[in-house]
C-alpha positions as CSV (number, residue, x, y, z in Angstrom):
1,X,0.0,0.0,0.0
2,X,1.4,3.3,-1.0
3,X,1.3,6.2,1.5
4,X,0.2,9.4,-0.1
5,X,0.4,12.8,1.7
6,X,-2.3,15.3,1.0
7,X,-1.0,18.9,1.0
8,X,-3.6,21.2,2.5
9,X,-3.2,24.9,2.4
10,X,-3.8,27.0,5.4
11,X,-6.7,29.3,5.0
12,X,-5.8,32.8,5.4
13,X,-7.9,35.9,5.7
14,X,-8.2,37.8,2.5
15,X,-6.0,40.9,2.4
16,X,-7.8,44.0,3.4
17,X,-7.3,46.6,0.7
18,X,-7.4,50.1,2.0
19,X,-7.5,53.2,-0.1
20,X,-4.0,54.7,-0.3
21,X,-3.5,58.4,-0.5
22,X,-2.5,60.0,-3.7
23,X,1.1,61.2,-3.5
24,X,-0.1,64.7,-4.4
25,X,-2.0,64.9,-1.1
26,X,1.1,64.1,0.9
27,X,2.8,67.1,2.5
28,X,5.8,67.7,4.7
29,X,4.9,68.7,8.3
30,X,6.2,72.2,7.6
31,X,4.0,72.7,4.5
32,X,1.0,71.5,6.4
33,X,1.7,73.8,9.3
34,X,2.1,76.8,7.0
35,X,-1.3,76.2,5.5
36,X,-2.9,75.7,8.9
37,X,-1.0,78.3,10.9
38,X,-4.3,79.5,12.4
39,X,-4.5,76.1,14.2
40,X,-0.8,75.2,14.6
41,X,1.0,78.5,15.0
42,X,4.5,76.9,14.8
43,X,6.1,73.7,13.6
44,X,6.9,72.7,17.2
45,X,3.2,73.0,18.1
46,X,2.3,70.6,15.2
47,X,5.1,68.2,16.2
48,X,3.8,68.3,19.8
49,X,0.3,67.4,18.5
50,X,1.8,64.6,16.4
51,X,3.6,63.2,19.4
52,X,0.6,63.3,21.7
53,X,-1.7,61.7,19.1
54,X,0.6,59.6,17.1
55,X,-1.2,56.3,17.5
56,X,-4.5,57.7,16.5
57,X,-3.0,59.6,13.5
58,X,-1.3,56.4,12.4
59,X,-4.4,54.3,12.7
60,X,-6.4,56.9,10.7
61,X,-3.7,56.9,8.0
62,X,-3.0,60.6,8.5
63,X,0.7,60.2,8.5
64,X,3.1,58.2,6.3
65,X,6.9,57.8,6.3
66,X,8.5,57.7,2.9
67,X,12.2,57.9,2.1
68,X,12.9,58.7,5.7
69,X,10.5,61.6,5.8
70,X,7.4,62.0,7.9
71,X,4.6,63.1,5.6
72,X,1.0,64.2,6.3
73,X,-2.0,63.1,4.2
74,X,-3.5,66.6,4.5
75,X,-7.2,65.8,4.3
76,X,-7.0,62.8,6.6
77,X,-4.8,64.6,9.1
78,X,-7.2,67.6,9.2
79,X,-10.2,65.3,9.7
80,X,-8.5,63.3,12.4
81,X,-7.4,66.5,14.1
82,X,-11.0,67.7,14.2
83,X,-12.1,64.4,15.7
84,X,-9.4,64.7,18.4
85,X,-10.3,68.4,19.0
86,X,-14.0,67.7,19.4
87,X,-13.3,64.9,21.8
88,X,-11.1,67.1,23.9
89,X,-13.7,69.9,23.9
90,X,-16.4,67.4,25.0
91,X,-14.2,66.2,27.9
92,X,-13.8,69.8,29.1
93,X,-17.6,70.3,29.2
94,X,-17.2,74.0,28.6
């Protein structure tokens, strides 16, 4: 009797395809800050916001690192910043 081995493939989850930002929408932090100076008056203030909310910004896809540069997906960053800001205002209860 011949012993045959059946090869079974492990079932894996299908890859989740997420919409990637257009490269034209990606900006350096400094460029984003200049366009939004009424919210982030300086680059250090934007960097502080980034450090404080890095995990949420990453999860939202608001920041990307390409070629060793930290880049901002401007529309997603702005939307995520609004969500974070509204949540902070609600916590204050003012």
